[in-house]
ZAKOL-170360 format. One record per residue (C-alpha): y, x, z; residue number from 1. Coordinates in Angstrom, 2 decimals, always signed. Layout:
> yy, xx, zz, num
> Y, X, Z, NUM
...
//
This chain:
> yy, xx, zz, num
> +0.00, +0.00, +0.00, 1
> +3.46, +1.25, -0.88, 2
> +4.81, +1.00, +2.68, 3
> +2.02, +3.06, +4.23, 4
> +2.39, +5.65, +1.44, 5
> +6.10, +5.87, +2.36, 6
> +7.08, +4.82, -1.18, 7
> +8.82, +1.68, +0.09, 8
> +10.63, +2.07, +3.42, 9
> +11.65, -1.61, +3.21, 10
> +10.06, -4.53, +1.41, 11
> +12.20, -7.30, -0.03, 12
> +10.17, -10.49, -0.34, 13
> +11.66, -13.22, -2.49, 14
> +10.63, -16.62, -3.76, 15
> +10.67, -20.07, -2.26, 16
> +10.60, -20.44, +1.52, 17
> +6.84, -21.06, +1.78, 18
> +5.95, -18.14, -0.51, 19
> +8.34, -15.74, +1.20, 20
> +7.15, -16.65, +4.69, 21
> +3.46, -16.44, +3.80, 22
> +4.08, -13.07, +2.10, 23
> +5.87, -11.83, +5.22, 24
> +2.94, -12.87, +7.42, 25
> +0.47, -11.18, +5.07, 26
> +2.52, -7.97, +5.03, 27
> +2.67, -7.95, +8.83, 28
> -1.10, -8.48, +8.98, 29
> -1.43, -5.45, +6.68, 30
> +0.54, -3.33, +9.15, 31
> +4.12, -3.53, +7.86, 32
> +6.51, -3.92, +10.81, 33
> +8.68, -7.02, +10.78, 34
> +11.91, -4.99, +10.74, 35
> +10.83, -3.39, +7.42, 36
> +10.58, -6.79, +5.71, 37
> +13.65, -8.49, +4.25, 38
> +13.34, -12.15, +3.22, 39
> +15.30, -13.66, +0.36, 40
> +14.21, -17.27, -0.02, 41
> +17.29, -19.24, -1.04, 42
> +17.13, -19.01, -4.84, 43
> +16.32, -21.98, -7.04, 44
> +15.25, -19.96, -10.09, 45
> +14.47, -16.42, -11.23, 46
> +18.05, -15.64, -12.24, 47
> +19.39, -16.57, -8.79, 48
> +16.49, -14.73, -7.18, 49
> +17.38, -11.51, -9.00, 50
> +21.09, -11.94, -8.29, 51
> +20.61, -12.53, -4.56, 52
> +18.05, -9.74, -4.31, 53
> +20.50, -7.37, -6.01, 54
> +23.15, -8.29, -3.44, 55
> +20.74, -7.25, -0.68, 56
> +19.77, -4.07, -2.54, 57
> +23.44, -3.09, -2.98, 58
> +24.22, -3.89, +0.66, 59
> +21.36, -1.63, +1.79, 60
> +22.45, +1.03, -0.76, 61
> +18.98, +1.23, -2.29, 62
> +18.88, +3.35, -5.47, 63
> +15.30, +2.84, -6.64, 64
> +12.84, -0.02, -6.37, 65
> +9.22, -0.75, -7.07, 66
> +9.26, -4.17, -8.72, 67
> +6.12, -6.09, -7.83, 68
> +5.84, -9.40, -9.63, 69
> +3.36, -11.23, -11.82, 70
> +2.62, -9.57, -15.14, 71
> +3.75, -12.77, -16.84, 72
> +7.24, -12.64, -15.24, 73
> +7.72, -8.88, -15.50, 74
> +9.55, -8.82, -18.87, 75
> +12.03, -11.53, -17.89, 76
> +12.68, -9.93, -14.49, 77
> +13.17, -6.48, -16.03, 78
> +15.58, -8.00, -18.56, 79
> +17.63, -9.57, -15.75, 80
> +17.75, -6.19, -13.99, 81
> +18.66, -4.20, -17.14, 82
> +22.36, -3.60, -16.44, 83
> +21.99, -2.08, -13.00, 84
> +21.98, +1.55, -12.05, 85
> +18.68, +1.14, -10.21, 86
> +15.64, +3.20, -10.98, 87
> +12.96, +0.55, -11.45, 88
> +9.22, +1.19, -11.33, 89
> +7.37, -1.89, -12.58, 90
> +4.16, -2.78, -10.73, 91
> +2.81, -5.93, -12.40, 92
> +0.20, -8.05, -10.62, 93
> -1.74, -11.25, -11.14, 94
> -2.92, -10.58, -14.68, 95
> -4.15, -13.78, -16.33, 96
> -6.43, -12.11, -18.89, 97
> -8.92, -9.50, -17.78, 98
> -11.15, -7.22, -19.81, 99
> -14.08, -9.50, -19.03, 100
> -12.12, -12.54, -20.31, 101
> -11.26, -10.69, -23.51, 102
> -14.87, -9.63, -24.08, 103
> -16.06, -13.19, -23.54, 104
> -13.40, -14.47, -25.91, 105
> -14.43, -12.07, -28.69, 106
> -18.15, -12.73, -28.30, 107
> -19.50, -13.94, -31.64, 108
> -22.21, -16.39, -30.56, 109
> -21.51, -19.72, -32.24, 110
> -21.97, -21.67, -28.98, 111
> -19.28, -19.57, -27.30, 112
> -16.91, -19.98, -30.24, 113
> -17.21, -23.77, -30.06, 114
> -16.75, -23.68, -26.29, 115
> -13.61, -21.52, -26.60, 116
> -12.09, -24.00, -29.07, 117
> -12.25, -26.86, -26.56, 118
> -9.12, -27.20, -24.44, 119
> -9.28, -26.83, -20.67, 120
> -6.75, -27.65, -17.98, 121
> -6.58, -23.95, -17.01, 122
> -5.79, -23.00, -20.61, 123
> -3.10, -25.66, -20.81, 124
> -1.51, -24.37, -17.58, 125
> -1.65, -20.78, -18.82, 126
> -0.09, -21.77, -22.16, 127
> +2.64, -23.72, -20.36, 128
> +3.49, -20.75, -18.11, 129
> +3.51, -18.33, -21.03, 130
> +5.78, -20.55, -23.13, 131
> +8.13, -20.98, -20.14, 132
> +8.43, -17.19, -19.81, 133
> +9.04, -16.67, -23.53, 134
> +11.64, -19.46, -23.67, 135
> +13.34, -18.06, -20.57, 136
> +13.41, -14.54, -21.98, 137
> +14.74, -15.84, -25.31, 138
> +17.46, -17.79, -23.49, 139
> +18.57, -14.73, -21.50, 140
> +18.60, -12.53, -24.62, 141
> +20.69, -15.05, -26.59, 142
> +23.02, -15.51, -23.63, 143
> +23.47, -11.72, -23.40, 144
> +24.68, -11.66, -27.01, 145
> +27.38, -14.29, -26.49, 146
//
């Protein structure tokens, strides 16, 4: 863990109130002292989350961060952080597609091909999340132009 390796002297946890509090409890169970955890749980969306987190980072005079977020949200988060003088080390988590998934998807047995063509609720959710991220990233890029 980054804290025990002395790579992250403080940990800024952000997200909604439930997520932030449960993350704080988990970090404390993993041995991170409470005074090393900063909560930021008052943002309604990713843009506000990044803005409020940056305020805390500037206040604490932090120059480099390890950005831990889902692999799906990493591009959009990095884009929102692009104009800061921070040194950012991305550490994506929660990958939705694993090597095993990819190997199963590219298996050429006809039964598997038919099965992969049928929609599932998990696939619909994954598609919805992916489209949300791409639309959000497109919006921020267009907004940056104008």
